[in-house]
C-alpha positions, 0 to 999 in steps of 0.5 A: 248413276251411269252416263250416255254414249259418246256424242259428236263434237263440233268440228272447230272444238267449241261447243258454245261461243259468244262474241260481244253478246248484249241483251237489253230490256228497255233501259236495263242491260241484262247482259253487257258484251259477253264473250266466252268460248266453251270447248267441247267435252268440258264441264264449264262453270257459269257463275255469278251473283243473283242478277248477274245475267246468267239466266239471260245468257242461257235463254239466248243460247237456247233460243228462248230470247233474242239478243240485242246485239252480238253473236252466239253459236251452239254446236257450230250453228247459230244459237236457237237453230232447230238442229242444234237444239235437238242435240241439247239437254236442259235441266232448269232450276224451276220446273214442274211435271204432271203429278198424275203421271209416273216417272216413266210416263213423264220421260215418254212425253219428253221423248215425243216432244224431242222427236225421238223415234218410237223404237228408241223410247224404251232404251232411252228411258231405261238409260236415263232412269239408270243415270239419274238413279231412279229406276226403282221409282219409275212406276210411281206417280210424280206427285209422290216424289220428294224434291230431290227425286223430282230433280233427278227426274229432271236430270233424266229428262235432260239426258234423253236423246244422248245430247252433245251439250247439257245445260244444268241449272242448280242440278244439286240444290235439292240433292242429299250428300249421296245424291251430290256424290252420284251427280259428280260421278255422272258429270265425270262420266259424261265428260269422259264420253265427250259431252259438254256440260254447262253448269250454273250453280251457287254451290261453289264447292261442287263447281270446284270439284267438277269443272274444267273452267269457269266464267264469273259474271257480275252486272252482265259482264265477265269479271273473271274467266279461265281454266279452274287450275289457273284461277286457283293457282295462287298459294297462301300460307297461314301461320299461328305465331305468338311472342313476336318482338314487332308486328308480323307485317314488319317481320315478314315484309320480305315475303310479300303481302301479309295480313292478320285474320282471326289470330293467324298471319296470312301470306299471299302468293307465297312460293311453297319452297319459301315456307321454311324460310318464313318459319325461320324468320319468325323464330329469329324474331322471338316468335313461337310457331304453333301452326303452319298451314299451306293452302291453295286459293279457293273458288269461293275466294276468287269469286268474292274477289271478282265480284267485289264481295267481302273475302270469305275467312277460311275456317279455323283449323282443327288440331289434327289439321295443324302442321308442325315445324322443326324450327324452334317454338312451341308446336301443336 
């Protein structure tokens, strides 16, 4: 997949901005005071459980629905503004193209709908097909496309016109592992050219790999937000230890919060520089240290914490992934 030419960023540096955005449907509050700012040229993750208000927010930003109150701007203009919408690409989660048309014909239809000048259709279509990785299937009827191929076609549609902002709703849900890798490369290339990506996905591992910052919604409200590096900055340590002469919580109380999960002792928010001290303390208390695993918080853990879901248990380590220690005890 390849990316598009460099778009023009808004003068104030914000591609998308909302202030106290509210949407009610009767007595149901779908969005409750959404305030966020998406800097131009970033990949922005918009996350939340089903029913959190994500789809409502996207509809408001695209002008497909009107807010009950609050403000929203897109590329420095009011949300829904016709000129701003001309510079936006959109891949919805659910879409359907005419089965009797070829991929190239579908893109031609959307060039017309987007109001692109006719001489630009050919180059635009060719570039979109290359970026989406379906140039070799451009002449085939859409009815013969797999679900993953149709998703790639939807991505190609979103890339037409070299948009400054692209909204992607679950863009990798139907892609195989190779397709997901290609999507990551495409998003990185678009970001390098200054395109703003607004990504809505439940695949948190993919979000963690491509996004610069995220917002997490729950019940229409922002429950966590910020640069991804800041949200995942907390460090954890997992230790497998046996033979302690008293509970691990008591032995390691001086190092901060301690818990036990699946036979591992976990320390949260531990400075990596203190890991040797932890091992020394465990050995002094009669412990036999079998594994030491420093790790960073994951987006899945932060998401679960923010929405009040059970905290996911980290996968048990494989023998090749276990770190050894030099401070006594049996090691693996």
